C-alpha positions in Angstrom: 64.5 196.1 -154.0 65.2 198.9 -151.5 62.3 199.8 -149.1 60.1 197.2 -150.9 58.5 194.0 -149.6 57.6 191.1 -151.8 53.9 190.3 -151.6 53.5 188.0 -154.6 55.8 185.7 -156.5 55.9 185.5 -160.3 54.0 182.2 -160.1 51.3 183.8 -158.0 51.0 186.7 -160.4 50.6 184.4 -163.4 48.2 182.2 -161.4 46.1 185.3 -160.5 45.9 186.7 -164.0 45.2 183.4 -165.7 42.2 182.9 -163.4 41.1 186.6 -163.7 41.4 186.9 -167.4 39.8 183.5 -168.2 37.1 184.5 -165.7 36.4 187.7 -167.6 36.2 185.7 -170.9 33.8 183.2 -169.2 31.6 186.0 -168.0 31.6 187.6 -171.5 30.9 184.4 -173.4 28.5 183.2 -170.7 26.3 186.3 -171.3 26.7 185.6 -175.0 25.3 182.1 -174.6 22.0 183.5 -173.2 22.1 185.1 -175.9 22.2 188.9 -175.4 24.7 190.3 -177.8 22.6 190.0 -181.0 19.5 191.4 -179.2 21.5 194.5 -178.0 23.5 195.0 -181.2 26.8 194.1 -179.6 27.5 191.9 -182.6 27.5 194.9 -184.8 30.5 196.5 -183.0 33.9 196.1 -184.7 35.5 192.9 -183.8 32.4 191.4 -182.1 30.7 189.8 -185.1 31.8 186.4 -183.9 29.5 186.7 -180.9 26.5 186.2 -183.1 27.5 182.6 -183.7 26.5 180.4 -180.7 29.0 177.7 -181.7 31.9 180.2 -181.7 30.8 181.7 -178.3 30.5 178.2 -176.8 33.9 177.1 -178.1 35.6 180.2 -176.6 33.6 179.6 -173.4 34.9 176.0 -173.1 38.5 177.0 -173.8 38.4 179.7 -171.2 36.8 177.2 -168.7 39.8 174.9 -169.2 42.3 177.6 -168.4 40.1 178.8 -165.5 39.7 175.3 -163.9 43.4 174.5 -164.4 44.3 177.8 -162.7 42.1 177.1 -159.8 43.4 173.5 -159.4 46.9 174.7 -159.6 46.1 177.4 -156.9 44.7 174.8 -154.5 47.6 172.3 -154.9 50.4 175.0 -155.1 49.3 176.8 -151.9 48.3 173.5 -150.2 51.6 171.9 -150.7 53.4 175.0 -149.5 51.0 175.2 -146.5 50.2 178.7 -147.4 46.8 179.3 -145.9 47.0 183.1 -145.4 43.8 183.6 -147.3 41.7 181.3 -145.2 39.3 183.1 -142.8 40.2 183.6 -139.1 38.2 184.1 -136.0 36.9 187.7 -135.8 37.2 188.4 -139.5 33.6 189.5 -139.9 33.8 192.2 -137.1 37.3 193.3 -138.3 36.0 193.6 -141.9 33.3 196.0 -140.7 35.9 198.1 -139.0 38.2 198.1 -142.0 35.3 199.1 -144.4 34.2 201.8 -142.0 37.7 203.2 -141.8 37.9 203.3 -145.6 35.0 205.8 -145.6 36.4 207.8 -142.7 34.6 206.2 -139.7 36.9 205.0 -136.9 40.4 203.7 -137.1 41.5 200.7 -139.2 42.6 197.7 -137.1 46.1 196.2 -137.8 46.0 193.5 -140.5 48.0 190.5 -141.6 49.1 189.9 -145.1 45.5 189.9 -146.3 42.7 192.1 -145.0 39.9 190.3 -143.2 37.3 191.1 -145.9 39.7 189.6 -148.5 39.8 186.3 -146.5 36.0 186.3 -146.3 35.6 187.1 -150.0 38.1 184.4 -150.8 35.9 181.7 -149.3 32.7 183.2 -150.8 34.2 183.3 -154.3 35.6 179.8 -153.8 32.1 178.4 -153.1 30.8 180.2 -156.2 33.6 178.8 -158.4 33.0 175.3 -157.0 29.3 175.4 -157.9 30.1 176.9 -161.4 32.6 174.2 -162.0 30.4 171.3 -161.0 27.4 172.6 -162.9 29.6 173.4 -165.9 31.0 169.9 -166.0 27.4 168.5 -165.9 26.5 170.8 -168.8 29.4 169.3 -170.8 28.8 165.7 -169.8 25.1 165.9 -170.9 26.4 166.2 -174.5 27.9 162.7 -174.4 25.7 159.9 -175.8 26.2 157.7 -172.8 25.1 160.4 -170.3 21.4 160.7 -170.0 19.8 163.4 -167.8 16.1 164.2 -167.4 14.9 167.5 -168.8 14.1 168.6 -165.2 17.7 167.9 -164.0 19.1 169.7 -167.1 16.9 172.7 -166.5 17.7 172.9 -162.8 21.5 172.5 -163.5 21.4 175.2 -166.2 19.5 177.6 -163.9 21.9 177.1 -161.0 24.9 177.6 -163.4 23.4 180.8 -164.8 22.4 182.3 -161.4 25.8 181.4 -159.9 27.4 183.0 -163.0 25.6 186.2 -162.1 26.9 185.9 -158.5 30.4 185.5 -159.8 30.0 188.6 -162.0 28.7 190.6 -158.9 31.6 189.3 -156.8 34.1 190.3 -159.6 32.6 193.8 -159.8 32.8 194.3 -156.0 36.3 192.9 -155.9 37.6 195.3 -158.6 35.5 198.2 -157.3 36.8 198.0 -153.7 40.4 198.1 -155.1 39.8 201.0 -157.5 37.5 203.2 -155.4 39.5 203.2 -152.2 42.9 204.9 -152.4 44.2 202.8 -149.5 43.9 199.7 -151.7 45.8 201.1 -154.7 49.2 199.7 -153.5 47.5 196.2 -153.4 46.5 196.6 -157.0 50.0 197.6 -158.0 51.5 194.6 -156.2 49.5 192.1 -158.3 51.3 193.5 -161.4 54.8 194.0 -159.9 54.7 191.6 -156.9 56.1 194.3 -154.5 54.6 196.8 -152.0 56.3 199.7 -150.2 57.7 198.8 -146.8 56.1 201.9 -145.2 52.7 200.8 -146.5 53.1 197.3 -145.0 54.4 198.7 -141.7 51.4 201.1 -141.5 48.5 198.9 -142.8 49.7 195.3 -142.5 51.6 195.6 -139.2 50.9 192.0 -138.1 52.4 190.7 -141.4 55.3 193.2 -141.0 56.2 191.8 -137.6 56.2 188.3 -138.9 58.5 189.3 -141.8 60.9 191.0 -139.4 61.0 188.0 -137.1 62.2 185.9 -140.1 
């Protein structure tokens, strides 16, 4: 494509949306397991009657968790085997993130960036830790249903509490992630790229000059 630079492959786009969409379903059904929807009459909305049934909500939650975990495992192995570690934090990312965020609201000048912005790399690790805790505690919640797995009520309660609280952290991280993309016009091309895979060359040259120089070298 003329004057376009490829930012994401088809595989990366599918990988991203499989994790994102299954994550949304997990958040929705996770809240439904509390339960909240019957209390706040969500179950009376057209198409949402099924959320009144705890069994149905749990089944959808489990199915979404399978898609989510498979997507995360694929992400780790796919990028690991390709030695693609562009999203891992680098030295100075915290201070650079502050400068980037300040520039977004008109304070100072934004520093040159690589393929990913410094705050994206920091958020990547933060969300990764949250996902790890959610996955481990979720697996424990499933295993406790097996006859040969016996957990004390205290362990079950603590595990459930950690899973629930981490779920809320995941929801907050998701809202912040989407919000920073939608609220700041400078991030809109990044949103478009996760659908099309491409970004304008001028945008890359202006905002991701470090990445642009690497591309031109190859």
